[in-house]
N, C-alpha and C positions, 0 to 999 in steps of 0.2 A: 398592514404597512407597518402600526406600530410594533408589532411581533418583530419583523425586521430591524426597526428601528433597535426597541432593546436589546435583541440579537447582538447586534453590530457593536453597541457601547459592552454588553461583555465583554465581548471577544478583542477589544480597545483592551478595558479593563485589565483585560490577564494578561496580554501580548508585553501592555506597557512593565509589566507586574515583573510578567517571568521574565526580559529582554532587558532589566539593567536590573539582575540581581545577574552575579557572575559567581564563578571558580575559578580556582586557580591556573594559573596559565598551563600547567600539565594533566589536567582535569579537564580544561578547553582543549589541549590540541587534541587528546584522548579522545573526548565526545565527539571533535568535526572527524577523525576517522572514523568511531561507529559510525557516527550517521550517514558513510558513504560507502556505507555497506549497505542500508536501504536502495541503494542506485543500480542495485540487483547482484552483484559483486556474489556477494556467499551464499547466491542459488545455486550455482555451478560445484560448490562446495557440497551442499548438502545435496543437492541431484544424485553427485559422484561417491557419497555418504552411504544412500539410500538404497542405490544400484549395486554396491557391494558388499549389503548387510540383506535387501532383498532379492537379491536375483534381477535378471533380464524379466520373466513373467509376470511377477509381482511390481514392479517398478515402473513397465512403460504404458498401463495404467494411469496410475500415475503423472506420469510424466505430458499424455495426450490428457488427460483432462485439466491436468495445470497451463497447456497450450492455450484449450481453448478457452477454461476462463481468462487469459490474458488478451486473448483475440478480444470475449465479451469487453471486459474491461475495459480495453485501449479504446474500442467506440464510445462506450456509454462515456467512456472519461471525457474523450471529444469534445461531445454530444452538449454533455454539462459546462465542460469550462469557455465553449465558446458563447452559450446562448447567457450564461451568469456574465464573463467579463468581470469578477470580481479582483478588485486592484491586492497587492501581496501587503500587509502587514507596514513595512519600511516604505512602499512609497503612498500611502494614507494615513500616516501620523509620523510626522522627521524624529518624533522622542523613541523612534523602534530604529533600529541598525541590523540589516542584516549580516550575519555571520559567518555565512556562506552562499554559497553562488545559486540563484536559484534556475529551478530548469528553463521554465519562460514565463511569463508574462503577468498571467494571473495565478489567484489563489487555489481558488472552490474549484473542483475539492481538490484534496490534496492527493495526487495521481501516483507518489512514494507509496501512499498508507495503499490505497483504495488500488493500484497493481500488484503490491507482496501482498496483502488479504486475502487476493483472490490464490493467485497460488499457495499461500499458507493454508489456507478455507481447502484444499484439493486433498494438500498432504494431509491435514487434519480431518479431513473422512473417509480419508482411505485407512492413514495410518496414526487413531492420535494419541498415541506414546509419543509420538515422536512429533505430533501438528500442534500440541497445544502451546511449544517454547516457540515453534514458527508462526502461531497465531500473537505470541509477545510480542515478538520483535519487531512487525510494522508499527504496533501500540508505541513503543519504545521509542521506533526510528522518528515517527509525527510528532511523537511530545517535545521531539528532541529540536523537532523543524521550528516549533512555533518557539519555542527558548530561542532559536538560532534567527528568529524577526522574518523568518518567510513565507511562513503558516497562520491563519487565524486557527483557535480551539477548536472550532467545529468548520473548519475544510477539514480536521484530520478526525471527527467524530464523523462524519457525511464520508469522508474516506473507506473508513473502515464499514461501514455498513453499506454504502456503494461496490466494496472488493468484492464481500459476503454474498450483498444481491449479484454482481457478477457469477461469481462459482455458481450459486445459486440455476442461473438460467444457464449458463455452458454444464450444470451436471444433466439440467434436462435437454441439453443437443446431447449429449453422454449415450446418455441411457435411449434416446427416441435415434442414436445413429449407429451406436456402437455395433450390435448385432451386424449388421451392412458390413460397416469397416473390418472389422471380425474376420470377415466372411471373405472379404477383396484382398487380406492379405495372406487368408488359407491357415488361419489360427480358429480352434472352436469356439464358439461364447458359451 
């Protein structure tokens, strides 16, 4: 329990420090727009670019693995979030203000980071030359959510790790099931 107390104190110090540092109004407006991309909007654009660049036969396995990873991630996310019920920074400390709307009541783990990392990991696994950029985006979105007062730093770190774990689980599922799926839709494995 002492370790969790120290982690909570660390998180609180980081959040108070970050949320009390301010960029210019223009920069903050841009960062609020940028952090909203982590709501999932950008993945449709990335999917279209990958599809146009790779073609359907190379694209659809990425899409399928990403979808399986998201399903695994969402299930894991709900289980962890509802079992921990960690309050968000702005709810736990009056020195911290939420600058963007949170998606739900609890903070741990960061669902944005977790779900985006699950998708980014699928892309990185198949197309590493694009995937590293996609791995960095969720990390920057997550860190901005700390800056905007809706997540603790450890929410982001654990969301990152759980997102990668979600993809790893999804990849095992994919490897075990893909020959059956391919045969069912009439594509040679």
